[in-house]
C-alpha positions in Angstrom: 0.3 -0.3 -0.2 1.5 3.4 -0.6 2.0 5.4 2.2 0.4 8.9 2.3 2.2 11.7 4.3 0.4 14.3 6.4 -1.3 16.7 4.5 -0.3 19.2 7.0 3.0 20.4 6.7 4.5 22.6 9.7 7.5 23.3 8.4 6.3 25.0 4.9 7.7 28.4 6.5 11.1 27.0 7.2 11.2 25.5 3.4 10.4 28.6 1.8 12.7 30.6 3.7 15.5 27.8 2.8 14.5 28.0 -0.8 14.3 32.2 -0.9 18.0 31.9 0.4 19.1 29.0 -2.2 17.4 31.1 -5.2 17.2 34.8 -4.7 16.5 35.3 -8.4 13.9 32.8 -8.8 11.1 33.8 -11.5 9.2 32.4 -14.2 11.4 31.0 -16.9 9.4 32.3 -19.8 10.7 35.5 -21.4 7.7 38.2 -21.6 7.3 41.6 -21.9 3.3 42.0 -21.9 0.3 39.5 -20.3 -0.6 38.4 -24.3 3.1 37.4 -24.5 3.1 35.5 -21.4 -0.2 33.9 -22.4 1.0 32.7 -25.2 4.4 31.6 -24.3 2.1 29.6 -21.6 0.4 27.4 -24.3 3.5 26.9 -26.2 5.1 25.6 -23.2 3.0 22.4 -23.2 5.2 19.5 -23.8 8.1 21.8 -24.5 11.1 23.2 -22.6 10.8 27.0 -21.7 14.2 27.3 -23.3 13.0 26.2 -26.3 9.6 28.3 -26.2 12.1 31.3 -25.1 13.9 30.6 -28.7 10.8 30.4 -30.7 9.0 33.6 -29.1 11.9 35.9 -29.8 10.8 35.5 -33.7 7.2 35.3 -33.1 6.6 38.3 -30.8 9.3 40.3 -33.3 6.8 40.0 -35.8 3.4 39.7 -34.0 2.9 42.6 -31.5 -1.0 42.9 -30.7 -3.8 41.0 -29.9 -5.1 42.2 -33.6 -2.1 41.0 -35.0 -2.5 37.4 -33.5 -6.2 37.8 -34.5 -5.4 38.5 -37.9 -2.2 36.1 -38.2 -1.8 33.9 -41.4 -2.2 30.4 -39.6 0.4 28.8 -41.6 3.0 31.4 -40.8 2.3 30.5 -37.3 2.6 27.0 -37.8 6.3 27.9 -39.2 7.3 29.9 -36.4 6.3 27.9 -33.6 6.9 24.5 -35.3 10.1 23.6 -33.2 7.7 23.8 -29.9 6.3 20.6 -30.9 1.8 20.1 -31.3 2.5 23.5 -33.6 -1.0 22.7 -35.6 -3.0 22.8 -32.5 -1.1 25.4 -30.6 -1.2 27.8 -33.6 -5.0 27.3 -33.7 -5.1 28.3 -30.4 -3.1 31.4 -30.9 -5.0 32.7 -33.1 -8.4 31.7 -31.6 -7.4 33.1 -28.0 -6.7 36.6 -29.3 -10.0 36.5 -31.1 -12.1 35.3 -27.8 -10.2 38.2 -25.7 -11.2 40.8 -28.2 -14.5 39.7 -28.9 -15.6 38.1 -25.1 -13.2 40.3 -23.0 -13.2 43.4 -24.5 -9.3 43.6 -25.5 -8.2 42.3 -21.9 -6.8 39.3 -20.3 -9.3 37.9 -17.6 -7.7 38.9 -14.7 -9.2 35.3 -13.0 -8.6 31.4 -13.6 -12.3 30.4 -14.3 -12.3 32.6 -17.2 -8.6 32.3 -18.3 -9.5 28.7 -18.7 -12.2 29.6 -21.2 -9.5 30.8 -23.3 -8.7 28.3 -26.5 -5.8 25.9 -25.3 -5.4 27.3 -21.8 -5.1 25.5 -19.2 -4.9 25.9 -15.5 -1.3 25.6 -15.3 -0.7 28.6 -17.6 -4.0 30.1 -16.2 -2.4 30.3 -12.9 0.9 31.5 -14.3 -0.8 34.7 -15.7 -2.7 35.3 -12.4 0.4 35.0 -10.4 2.8 36.8 -12.5 0.5 39.4 -14.2 -2.2 40.0 -11.6 -0.3 39.1 -8.2 -2.9 36.8 -6.9 -2.5 33.3 -5.1 -1.3 30.9 -7.6 -0.1 27.6 -8.1 1.4 26.4 -10.9 1.6 22.8 -11.4 4.3 21.6 -13.6 6.1 18.3 -13.5 8.4 19.8 -11.4 5.9 21.1 -8.8 4.0 17.9 -9.0 7.2 15.8 -8.6 8.5 17.3 -5.7 5.9 18.5 -3.8 4.6 14.8 -3.9 8.3 14.0 -2.4 8.2 16.7 0.3 4.9 15.4 1.3 2.7 18.2 0.5 0.7 16.8 -2.3 0.3 13.0 -2.7 -1.3 12.7 -6.1 0.2 13.2 -10.4 -3.0 14.9 -11.3 -2.4 18.9 -11.8 -5.8 19.4 -10.7 -5.8 17.7 -7.5 -2.2 19.0 -6.4 -3.3 22.2 -6.9 -6.0 22.1 -4.6 -3.5 20.2 -2.1 -1.3 22.8 -2.5 -3.9 25.8 -1.7 -4.3 23.8 1.8 -0.4 24.2 2.9 1.2 27.4 0.9 0.6 31.0 2.4 -1.2 32.6 -0.3 1.4 35.2 -0.9 4.2 32.9 -1.2 2.5 30.6 -3.6 3.4 31.4 -7.2 7.2 32.7 -5.7 7.3 28.8 -4.2 6.6 27.6 -7.8 9.3 28.9 -9.5 11.6 28.3 -6.8 10.8 24.8 -7.1 11.8 24.8 -10.5 14.8 25.8 -9.8 15.4 23.2 -7.1 14.1 20.5 -9.6 16.7 21.6 -12.3 19.5 21.8 -9.9 19.1 19.3 -6.7 15.8 17.2 -6.9 16.5 15.6 -10.1 13.6 13.4 -11.6 16.2 10.9 -12.7 17.9 11.1 -9.3 17.1 13.6 -6.6 21.0 14.6 -4.8 19.1 14.2 -1.3 22.9 14.6 0.3 23.2 18.1 -1.1 19.6 18.8 -0.6 19.3 21.8 1.7 15.5 20.9 2.9 16.4 17.2 2.6 15.1 17.3 6.6 11.4 18.8 5.9 11.3 16.0 3.1 9.0 13.3 3.6 11.0 11.3 1.0 14.2 11.5 2.6 12.9 10.9 6.3 11.3 7.7 4.8 14.7 6.7 3.2 16.9 7.5 6.1 14.5 5.4 8.1 14.4 2.3 5.8 18.3 2.3 5.8 18.4 2.5 9.8 16.0 -0.6 9.9 
């Protein structure tokens, strides 16, 4: 039977404090200069690395700058530009259609809440949370693969489903720190807590990690 951890983690403030000291410059990895650019970059990041997205968007955002530009864009041109991001046929359609939807249904304004953002073509909860947290500075839980995997290890969440993890983390993360926490976890996942082999000996938050505690206990038995 899979061991479940205690959903209430009294050490969350300590974890956040340590991560802030480790990653003082932690921020969103996607490069953007406007809410629209972040929204589109977020859509492109699905099943694609942020580094590759940033390379592609440099060309894309240099050519298309406004909602109207994207709404009136040539579909095949968008496809060719974003092709390196993968799933480019659907993503290109989404980019054009979400721009049209914002113009038509939201008076040219990108929505400031998750419920309305996920009504836009191709926008899921991860990108919606990213926009809400980054642009509108509201509480946000950005459940990417790093966040899901590492919060499972820490004992802050228990599911592999991003919607369930988001709900679980909202119960334990301080609202004002939630967006930054997700960014710091990405940094930690890339540097220390790697998917193939977490570097537990070098991890500064290992003493607050349920996975590490369990592994240490098993080695003592």
